[in-house]
C-alpha positions as MATLAB code, in Angstrom:
seq = 'XXXXXXXXXXXXXXXXXXXXXXXXXXXXXXXXXXXXXXXXXXXXXXXXXXXXXXXXXXXXXXXXXXXXXXXXXXXXXXXXXXXXXXXXXXXXXXXXXXXXXXXXXXXXXXXXXXXXXXXXXXXXXXXXXXXXXXXXXXXXXXXXXXXXXXXXXXXXXXXXXXXXXXXXXXXXXXXXXXXXXXXXXXXXXXXXXXXXXXXXXXXXXXXXXXXXXXXXXXXXXXXXXXXXXXXXXXXXXXXXXXXXXXXXXXXXXXXXXXXXXXXXXXXXXXXXXXXXXXXXXXXXXXXXXXXXXXXXXXXXXXXXXXXXXXXXXXXXXXXXXXXXXXXXXXXXXXXXXXXXXXXXXXXXXXXXXXXXXXXXXXXXXXXXXXXXXXXXXXXXXXXXXXXXXXXXXXXXXXXXXXXXXXXXXXXXXXXXXXXXXXXXXXXXXXXXXX';
ca = [
    -147.943   12.089  -93.111;
    -145.655   11.892  -96.139;
    -146.943    9.767  -98.989;
    -145.145    6.452  -99.536;
    -142.636    6.607 -102.425;
    -143.841    5.153 -105.710;
    -141.385    2.251 -105.847;
    -142.507    1.104 -102.403;
    -146.142    1.332 -103.473;
    -145.359   -0.828 -106.512;
    -143.453   -3.389 -104.430;
    -146.338   -3.643 -101.967;
    -148.774   -4.075 -104.857;
    -146.631   -6.863 -106.324;
    -146.332   -8.670 -102.985;
    -150.053   -8.412 -102.242;
    -150.855   -9.682 -105.745;
    -148.738  -12.805 -105.208;
    -150.190  -13.452 -101.725;
    -153.758  -12.880 -102.927;
    -153.312  -15.326 -105.830;
    -151.662  -17.982 -103.642;
    -154.612  -17.842 -101.250;
    -157.168  -18.109 -104.045;
    -155.417  -21.080 -105.698;
    -156.547  -23.145 -102.700;
    -160.145  -22.790 -103.882;
    -161.596  -24.489 -106.955;
    -163.019  -21.207 -108.225;
    -159.874  -19.151 -107.468;
    -158.135  -19.399 -110.850;
    -161.289  -18.489 -112.753;
    -162.000  -15.566 -110.424;
    -158.529  -14.082 -110.933;
    -158.740  -14.579 -114.699;
    -162.199  -13.018 -114.994;
    -162.117  -10.256 -112.372;
    -158.470   -9.391 -111.567;
    -156.371   -9.940 -114.691;
    -158.407   -7.478 -116.845;
    -157.274   -4.585 -114.626;
    -153.644   -5.512 -115.301;
    -154.369   -5.624 -119.023;
    -156.014   -2.188 -118.852;
    -152.962   -0.799 -117.050;
    -150.545   -2.129 -119.709;
    -152.802   -0.907 -122.513;
    -152.923    2.594 -120.999;
    -149.117    2.744 -121.040;
    -148.940    1.422 -124.599;
    -151.608    3.943 -125.563;
    -149.261    6.886 -125.050;
    -146.021    5.214 -126.187;
    -146.273    6.234 -129.864;
    -147.373    9.866 -129.303;
    -144.720   10.248 -126.588;
    -141.938    8.930 -128.833;
    -143.040   11.064 -131.772;
    -143.414   14.296 -129.795;
    -140.247   13.878 -127.723;
    -138.093   12.875 -130.708;
    -139.293   15.800 -132.823;
    -138.626   18.184 -129.961;
    -135.289   16.646 -128.957;
    -133.811   16.380 -132.456;
    -135.031   19.798 -133.609;
    -133.467   21.372 -130.510;
    -130.017   20.149 -131.650;
    -129.925   23.054 -134.141;
    -127.726   21.300 -136.710;
    -127.353   17.903 -138.390;
    -123.758   17.359 -137.176;
    -124.908   17.270 -133.530;
    -127.513   14.659 -134.434;
    -125.048   12.418 -136.279;
    -122.508   12.644 -133.448;
    -125.088   11.705 -130.801;
    -126.538    8.953 -132.985;
    -123.161    7.311 -133.601;
    -122.243    7.360 -129.897;
    -125.643    5.973 -128.947;
    -125.562    3.021 -131.345;
    -121.916    2.119 -130.622;
    -122.558    2.161 -126.874;
    -125.680    0.029 -127.252;
    -123.801   -2.538 -129.362;
    -120.914   -2.627 -126.844;
    -123.216   -3.309 -123.877;
    -125.033   -6.030 -125.848;
    -121.755   -7.823 -126.626;
    -120.837   -7.658 -122.925;
    -124.242   -9.118 -121.986;
    -123.985  -12.045 -124.424;
    -120.435  -12.801 -123.262;
    -121.537  -12.867 -119.602;
    -124.369  -15.242 -120.477;
    -122.089  -17.634 -122.356;
    -119.503  -17.623 -119.569;
    -122.062  -18.519 -116.887;
    -123.901  -21.236 -118.823;
    -120.627  -22.926 -119.828;
    -119.335  -22.783 -116.265;
    -122.492  -24.189 -114.639;
    -123.709  -26.513 -117.426;
    -127.394  -26.562 -116.377;
    -128.584  -28.505 -119.434;
    -126.466  -31.530 -118.558;
    -128.752  -32.331 -115.608;
    -131.924  -32.619 -117.737;
    -133.215  -36.196 -117.751;
    -134.701  -37.853 -120.830;
    -138.058  -38.147 -119.070;
    -138.205  -34.417 -118.213;
    -137.092  -33.466 -121.731;
    -139.873  -35.569 -123.273;
    -142.456  -34.128 -120.868;
    -141.493  -30.552 -121.726;
    -141.438  -31.160 -125.483;
    -144.898  -32.758 -125.307;
    -146.298  -29.910 -123.205;
    -144.904  -26.970 -125.196;
    -144.171  -28.426 -128.636;
    -147.090  -26.578 -130.243;
    -145.879  -23.217 -128.979;
    -142.376  -23.969 -130.241;
    -143.719  -24.663 -133.752;
    -145.506  -21.285 -133.827;
    -142.280  -19.440 -132.965;
    -140.361  -21.452 -135.579;
    -142.857  -20.434 -138.263;
    -142.610  -16.753 -137.282;
    -138.802  -16.902 -137.364;
    -138.840  -18.735 -140.717;
    -140.934  -15.979 -142.272;
    -138.489  -13.381 -140.950;
    -135.447  -15.249 -142.306;
    -137.005  -15.699 -145.760;
    -137.702  -11.987 -146.107;
    -134.233  -11.205 -147.531;
    -131.045   -9.556 -146.191;
    -132.230   -5.972 -146.772;
    -135.793   -6.453 -145.537;
    -134.903   -4.715 -142.262;
    -134.075   -1.542 -144.227;
    -137.292   -1.833 -146.217;
    -139.309   -2.250 -143.011;
    -137.646    0.821 -141.523;
    -139.383    3.199 -143.969;
    -143.184    3.192 -143.597;
    -145.466    3.638 -146.582;
    -148.102    5.141 -144.297;
    -147.196    6.833 -141.024;
    -150.775    6.564 -139.735;
    -150.715    2.809 -140.318;
    -147.265    2.503 -138.730;
    -148.451    4.413 -135.657;
    -151.347    1.995 -135.181;
    -149.093   -0.816 -133.926;
    -146.405   -0.573 -131.229;
    -144.371   -3.263 -132.982;
    -143.686   -0.691 -135.748;
    -141.831    1.598 -133.340;
    -138.733    1.866 -135.551;
    -140.881    3.216 -138.390;
    -142.319    5.881 -136.102;
    -138.797    6.774 -134.935;
    -137.612    7.050 -138.557;
    -140.457    9.392 -139.480;
    -140.023   11.490 -136.305;
    -136.289   11.975 -136.951;
    -136.961   12.728 -140.645;
    -139.634   15.250 -139.648;
    -137.326   16.879 -137.071;
    -134.506   17.162 -139.626;
    -136.944   19.024 -141.863;
    -137.659   21.400 -138.961;
    -133.927   22.042 -138.523;
    -133.457   22.840 -142.208;
    -136.309   25.336 -142.627;
    -136.061   28.975 -141.434;
    -136.375   29.300 -137.656;
    -139.372   31.665 -137.860;
    -141.307   29.012 -139.830;
    -140.255   26.181 -137.492;
    -141.058   28.057 -134.260;
    -144.873   27.504 -134.185;
    -144.458   23.800 -134.992;
    -141.889   23.358 -132.223;
    -144.120   25.276 -129.819;
    -146.983   22.889 -130.593;
    -144.816   19.839 -129.868;
    -143.557   21.419 -126.620;
    -147.133   21.680 -125.369;
    -148.090   18.275 -126.760;
    -145.153   16.689 -124.942;
    -146.176   18.289 -121.638;
    -149.710   16.915 -121.980;
    -148.363   13.386 -122.576;
    -146.087   13.658 -119.518;
    -149.071   14.679 -117.390;
    -150.975   11.667 -118.706;
    -148.088    9.502 -117.510;
    -148.459   11.012 -114.035;
    -152.145   10.105 -114.002;
    -151.516    6.547 -115.226;
    -148.804    5.991 -112.615;
    -151.296    6.743 -109.853;
    -152.789    3.360 -110.745;
    -149.429    1.541 -110.969;
    -149.664   -0.288 -107.585;
    -153.104   -1.635 -108.516;
    -152.008   -2.544 -112.036;
    -149.011   -4.585 -110.871;
    -151.204   -6.242 -108.209;
    -153.442   -7.572 -110.989;
    -150.515   -8.565 -113.242;
    -148.697  -10.546 -110.541;
    -151.883  -12.228 -109.340;
    -152.588  -13.423 -112.898;
    -149.003  -14.633 -113.314;
    -149.178  -16.787 -110.175;
    -152.414  -18.577 -111.129;
    -151.182  -19.179 -114.695;
    -147.749  -20.510 -113.663;
    -146.842  -24.088 -114.670;
    -146.451  -26.878 -112.138;
    -143.709  -26.870 -109.515;
    -141.957  -30.013 -110.777;
    -141.212  -28.373 -114.122;
    -139.777  -25.359 -112.306;
    -137.529  -27.689 -110.298;
    -136.198  -29.330 -113.472;
    -135.377  -25.948 -114.978;
    -134.194  -24.273 -111.774;
    -130.500  -24.260 -112.672;
    -131.201  -22.801 -116.109;
    -133.304  -20.033 -114.603;
    -130.638  -19.384 -111.967;
    -127.983  -18.979 -114.668;
    -130.123  -16.416 -116.497;
    -130.931  -14.470 -113.318;
    -127.288  -14.438 -112.162;
    -126.206  -13.182 -115.566;
    -128.833  -10.453 -115.487;
    -127.750   -9.368 -111.996;
    -124.127   -9.228 -113.161;
    -125.210   -7.084 -116.108;
    -126.934   -4.626 -113.768;
    -123.645   -4.528 -111.837;
    -121.884   -3.649 -115.104;
    -124.341   -0.789 -115.691;
    -123.898    0.596 -112.189;
    -120.110    0.442 -112.585;
    -120.243    2.214 -115.955;
    -122.403    4.995 -114.522;
    -120.089    5.357 -111.512;
    -116.879    5.368 -113.594;
    -117.980    7.586 -116.488;
    -120.481    9.960 -114.866;
    -119.238    9.919 -111.237;
    -122.819    9.299 -110.048;
    -123.186    6.907 -107.102;
    -124.892    3.510 -107.485;
    -127.606    4.530 -105.004;
    -128.342    7.701 -107.006;
    -128.726    5.702 -110.210;
    -130.775    2.826 -108.771;
    -133.068    5.083 -106.740;
    -133.707    7.198 -109.809;
    -134.573    4.325 -112.127;
    -136.203    1.862 -109.660;
    -139.875    2.673 -110.460;
    -139.201    2.034 -114.159;
    -137.409   -1.228 -113.267;
    -140.350   -2.426 -111.178;
    -142.784   -1.503 -113.921;
    -140.624   -3.318 -116.483;
    -140.708   -6.401 -114.249;
    -144.500   -6.253 -114.005;
    -145.270   -5.601 -117.681;
    -142.414   -7.501 -119.423;
    -142.422   -4.747 -122.040;
    -139.792   -2.085 -122.682;
    -142.281   -0.227 -124.893;
    -144.956   -0.108 -122.191;
    -142.368    1.072 -119.651;
    -140.840    3.686 -121.970;
    -142.967    6.667 -120.843;
    -141.956    6.103 -117.222;
    -138.304    5.429 -118.147;
    -138.113    8.745 -120.003;
    -139.582   10.673 -117.103;
    -137.330    9.018 -114.493;
    -134.131    9.482 -116.526;
    -134.850   13.108 -117.296;
    -136.281   14.291 -113.988;
    -134.477   12.038 -111.495;
    -131.144   11.264 -113.192;
    -130.587   14.726 -114.665;
    -130.313   13.814 -118.350;
    -131.374   16.664 -120.628;
    -134.565   16.220 -122.673;
    -132.779   16.399 -126.034;
    -130.806   13.289 -125.035;
    -133.606   11.262 -123.414;
    -135.970   11.965 -126.303;
    -133.431   10.551 -128.764;
    -131.546    7.820 -126.885;
    -134.369    6.132 -124.946;
    -136.892    5.519 -127.778;
    -134.089    4.041 -129.885;
    -132.929    1.952 -126.919;
    -136.420    0.570 -126.345;
    -136.370   -0.851 -129.873;
    -132.755   -1.887 -130.536;
    -131.111   -2.277 -127.112;
    -132.114   -5.630 -125.626;
    -129.156   -6.593 -123.445;
    -131.255   -8.752 -121.124;
    -132.838  -10.487 -124.110;
    -129.496  -11.181 -125.803;
    -127.988  -12.547 -122.558;
    -130.981  -14.861 -122.159;
    -130.702  -16.001 -125.791;
    -127.048  -16.978 -125.255;
    -127.831  -18.928 -122.072;
    -130.905  -20.578 -123.608;
    -129.063  -21.637 -126.786;
    -126.228  -23.356 -124.904;
    -128.658  -24.817 -122.344;
    -130.748  -26.435 -125.109;
    -127.577  -27.748 -126.775;
    -126.448  -29.258 -123.455;
    -129.881  -30.813 -122.940;
    -129.564  -32.561 -126.331;
    -126.009  -33.687 -125.560;
    -124.340  -31.313 -128.047;
    -120.898  -29.773 -127.469;
    -120.551  -26.292 -128.985;
    -117.047  -25.297 -130.090;
    -115.554  -21.810 -129.687;
    -116.408  -20.776 -133.249;
    -120.058  -21.683 -132.805;
    -120.254  -19.738 -129.554;
    -118.625  -16.705 -131.159;
    -121.303  -17.002 -133.818;
    -123.906  -16.957 -131.043;
    -122.446  -13.654 -129.801;
    -122.800  -12.075 -133.253;
    -126.239  -13.531 -133.983;
    -127.664  -12.756 -130.521;
    -126.415   -9.171 -130.792;
    -128.061   -8.691 -134.195;
    -131.207  -10.564 -133.155;
    -131.637   -8.421 -130.047;
    -131.648   -5.326 -132.276;
    -134.526   -6.827 -134.233;
    -136.573   -7.842 -131.185;
    -139.818   -5.959 -130.675;
    -140.136   -4.227 -127.308;
    -143.106   -6.398 -126.299;
    -143.525   -9.478 -124.054;
    -142.183  -12.741 -125.517;
    -140.613  -11.255 -128.656;
    -137.171  -12.554 -127.667;
    -138.416  -16.133 -128.039;
    -139.003  -15.626 -131.777;
    -135.517  -14.198 -132.246;
    -134.070  -17.122 -130.264;
    -135.100  -19.428 -133.119;
    -132.685  -17.574 -135.403;
    -129.884  -17.922 -132.839;
    -130.553  -21.676 -132.524;
    -130.616  -22.156 -136.291;
    -127.294  -20.346 -136.729;
    -125.656  -22.596 -134.136;
    -127.188  -25.778 -135.538;
    -129.226  -26.440 -132.386;
    -132.645  -28.164 -132.800;
    -135.349  -25.478 -132.709;
    -137.724  -27.946 -131.081;
    -135.625  -27.407 -127.955;
    -137.585  -24.183 -127.439;
    -140.176  -26.345 -125.736;
    -137.671  -27.049 -122.958;
    -137.692  -23.445 -121.738;
    -141.301  -22.314 -122.217;
    -142.275  -23.318 -118.683;
    -140.102  -20.632 -117.067;
    -139.974  -18.110 -119.896;
    -142.582  -15.734 -118.493;
    -140.834  -14.955 -115.165;
    -137.463  -14.762 -116.944;
    -138.994  -12.419 -119.523;
    -139.941  -10.126 -116.629;
    -136.368  -10.200 -115.299;
    -134.655   -9.568 -118.627;
    -136.961   -6.618 -119.344;
    -135.624   -4.987 -116.162;
    -132.107   -5.272 -117.596;
    -133.238   -3.893 -120.978;
    -134.705   -0.799 -119.320;
    -131.694   -0.354 -117.007;
    -129.377   -0.550 -120.016;
    -131.347    2.159 -121.813;
    -131.036    4.454 -118.783;
    -127.310    3.735 -118.474;
    -126.539    4.547 -122.109;
    -128.589    7.747 -121.933;
    -126.461    8.903 -118.983;
    -123.214    8.012 -120.761;
    -124.242    9.795 -123.962;
    -125.461   12.814 -121.972;
    -122.136   13.019 -120.126;
    -120.177   12.863 -123.393;
    -122.353   15.649 -124.828;
    -122.180   17.837 -121.718;
    -125.909   17.399 -121.157;
    -125.940   15.643 -117.790;
    -127.114   17.932 -114.993;
    -128.900   17.700 -111.662;
    -132.329   16.067 -111.193;
    -135.347   18.353 -111.560;
    -137.438   16.556 -108.924;
    -136.200   15.089 -105.651;
    -139.305   13.029 -104.891;
    -141.697   11.318 -107.292;
    -144.649   12.538 -105.229;
    -143.889   16.112 -106.362;
    -145.338   15.060 -109.714;
    -148.758   14.709 -108.169;
    -149.146   18.063 -106.457;
    -151.256   19.328 -109.346;
    -153.064   16.043 -109.972;
];
């Protein structure tokens, strides 16, 4: 009998995790049991993906950039990649602002609910404000300073320093391009083999994906806040989710128009990465799977995926920027503030820039939201209003982030003449040698 496709295995694991947790919440010992004996397996699964993120990015970038042969090809691809990422982010923020202004979810928040939420999550809000304050006080050129690591070993020790690893990998690959080919050949051969080993490790890790997402979803259910807080924030969450769904529609349309690939082809190819993004809430943790799906199932050449996707995982946060726009206006509405057109245009600019600075890890968008609120003159304490539903929305917006990365990689590949046919028709083919 043919093995069930990976995305179905992941969906079943997610569903069983939710059902299992709901059953156990009826027992006094259920929450503790899930926290002590189930959640650790989800943490191990995420850690195993993060474990190979840095070596994968380094090896694939060195290989991809050095294969371009000359610097002009690199600069052309880099410019197209960044401009496309910025364009999709502006579209995402605009969609978010349009929906939240049309629906006005914050206007239904009662004073009693607002006070309850601020009391419950005020401490968390203060922590994010302090982190954002430190970032703002660092200076206008601190982002450029942070881009260049003083120690590549130290930079590689933390996934939040992904841009530093990318900088060094591109710098290293440029050096490979500029030296004689006979000297570069053994180095490139090493990275070819190293990259293949990492890809095989991804195959092995993905065998455990259904069990990993089972543990992650079970832990999420038992740690979820009370139902009455969800009811108070339901319209806000609905606005975010509708905006994210519209953004996925934009991606599918862009792929269909510019690459002539059908929506079903695109969504079937990227669906396992989307489901993993939903489970982990981390673009960085999902990156190894995203790279494999885009290259082997969407037909994007390795020299494009190895350059576009690692950069996208660190600077392209369309789902995060859309959420920041909705959250900012929602908080303003909850406090009875009317934002004029100029302020909302400022939100578009700030959310776009803030999304570029967001780390590809769970919850990072909340820190950057403080900067967006400050720019618009919205009380930062309003963060406490949205903490209750932030975790599930973080899962949803990560799906959009990953889908956006895949979309841009296809568009860039098409413009470079590097979009071909998929290498593998079925994910299970990956496991024949496992």
